N, C-alpha and C positions, 0 to 999 in steps of 0.2 A: 738747465738745458742738458739733454742726454748726450752721451758720447757719440751718438750718431750725427751730431751737429744739426739736428732738426727734431722738432716735436710735432706729431700729427694731432691737430685739433678736431678734425672731422674727416670722415671717409665714407663714401658710398660708391655705387656703380658709375656715377657721373663725374664726381669731383673729389679732390683731396685738398683740404685746407691745412697748411702747416706753418710753423715758425722756423725761419732760417737763421742760423748763427752768422753773425758778422764775420766776413773773411772767407766765406764759402761761396764759390761761383754758382750761379743758377744753372748754367749749362756748361758743357765741356769747353775748355779753352786751351790756349797754347801752354799754360802752366802744367797741364795734365793732373792737376789736383782733383780729388774726388769732388764731383759737383752734385747739386741737390737733385736735379732731374734723374740722373743715373742712380743715385742713392734710393730715391723713391721707387724707381722701377725694380731695383734689387729687392726692396722691402716687399713689393707686391708679388714678385716671383716666388719669394720664400713662403708667402702665404697662399700661393695658388699653383698654377701650372708652370713647373720649372722649364718646360720645353717651348714655351710660347712667350715672346717678349710682349709685355702689355703696352697698349697705346697710352701715352701720357705726354702732355704738352703744357708749357707755361703760357698763360694768356696775358701776363704782364711781367715786368721785370723788377729786380732790385739790384742796384750796383753791388759788386762784390763786397766792399767794406761796410755795407748797410745790412742790418739784421731786421727781422720782423715777419709779418704775416704775408703769405702768398697763397694763391689758389691755382691748382692745376686741373686741367680737364682730362677725363679718362675716355672720352669718346669725341669723335669729330663733330658730332652734333652739339655736344656741350661746349666745345671750344668755340664754335661759330656763334652760339647764343651768348656766351660771356663776352666775346669780342664785340658783338653788336651792342651789348650793354655799355661797354667801355666807350665805344664810339658815340653812343647816344647820351652819355653822361649819367646814367642811372647806377653805374658801378662806382661806389664811393671808396676813396682811398685817403686815409688820414695818417699823418706822420707827426712825430714829435722831434724837435731839433733843438740843439744848443748852439747859439750864435755867439761869436766873439764881438761884443759891442752892444750898444744900447739902441733900441728901436725908437724912432721918433713918435710913432703912434702905437697904442696898445693893440690895435687891430687894423687890418687893411688888406689890400689886394696888390699883387704884383703882376703886371702884364708886360711881356717883352716878346721880341723875336730872337730866336736862337739859331745859330748855325754850328754844325758839328764838323770838327777836323778829325778825319779818320786816321791821319798819320800820327797825331799826338794823343788821340783818344780823349779829346777835350771839346768843350763847347764854349761859345761866347755870345754875349748880347750884341746884336747888330741892329741897324736901322731897318724899319719896315720897308719891304720892297727889295731887300738884298736877295739876290738869286740863291735859292736853296734854303733860305731862312724859314723857320716854322714858328707859329704863334705858341706862346707858353703862358699859362695863367694859373695862379694859386691864390688862396686866401689864407691869412694867418691871424692868430690871436695869441697875445702874450699870456703865458702862465705865471712866470716869475722873472725877476731881474735882480741879480746880486753882484756885489763887489767881491772879487777874489784876489788872491796873490797874482793871478794871471790876467787881471783886469776885469772889466765888466762882462758878465755872461748873461745872455737872455735865453730863456726857455720858452719855446713857442709850440703851439698846436697848428698844424698845417692841413688844409683841405686842398688836395691836389686835383686840379681840373683837367690838366693835360699831362701826358707822360713822356716828356722830352728827355733826351740824353742828358744826364747830370743836372736836370732842371732846377731842383731845389738848391743845390750847391751853387750853381752858376748865378741864379737870380739874386740870392742874398749876397754872394761875394761881390757882385757888380755894384752893390750899394755899400760896400765896405763892411759887410757883416758876414765874413767867412765862417763856415761851420767849424766847430771845435774838432781838431784832429784831421782836418782836410789838407793833405799835402799837395793836392792839385791846384786848389783855388785860394787857399788861405796862406798868405805870406808868413804868418806867425808859426806855421807848422811845416812850411815847404823846406826849410833848411834844418829840420830837427833830426836828421839822420835817417838811416834805413830801418826797416822793420815795420810790422803791421801796427797801425793805430786805429782802433775802432772809431768810425765817424760818430759825431754827435748827431746822429740821425737814425730814426727807427720807425718802421711801419707798424703802427699800434692798433689800427682798426680797418676792417674791410666790411663793406655792406653791399649785398647784391641779391638778385632774385635767383633762386635755384633754377638751373637750366631745364630741369625736368618737372619738378613739382610747382614751380613758380612761387614758392614760399620765400618771403624776404628773410635773408639770413645775415646776421651780424656777428663778427668775431672781434674780440679785443685782447690785447696783451699789454704788459707794462714795458716801457723802454729799458734797454740794458746797455751797459757800457760805461766807461770811465766818466764821460761828460755828465751823464745823468746821475752817477754816484756823487760827483762833486756838487751838483745842484741839490740833491737830497740832503747831503751832510751839511752844506753851508746854509741852506734855507731852513732846515728843521733841526 
């Protein structure tokens, strides 16, 4: 990963596909740390007209402690097209995650209703029909499961169908399978002190139709972070 904290995989007049470093916010927040959207705009300005701020918007999100692939729209038309693909389910997002614990099944689906607490910046699983709750769905497949000094760790591939707030983290944690390094939802890491710990979660694949050419485009990357290093070393 470059010192820019992002790597551009693809760029044209309609979109930018890049890989975000874990710990970098997607958009400006109260931390005032440099964010991905601003960084990409500066990169475009340096390569174009310095007197004109380019149009650029994220059409999906990654939590700050999560790294991986993202696509940004460079026109309003591209943003609308990609957003429509997300709503219709043709925009595919795949993640890899390391869970603390052992899955009962090697493959399966998780379906829940989640509600967000804006005051604590957390979400939780609630009963269907709860006011404000939103449907959340994903499929998972086990890649590997190993015994480590920190207990059993399960490496999974996730096909995310809905993009709810902290969805992957909340859905697995509610089943006693908190993500490695997750200080919000995994009790094993909640009391581990301050400082940034990369989540055992990475956006490793995106697939969508180009908003202008309609060509199907697929981008892949390998997961990065301590959790995946542990799995690689222990398993192989």
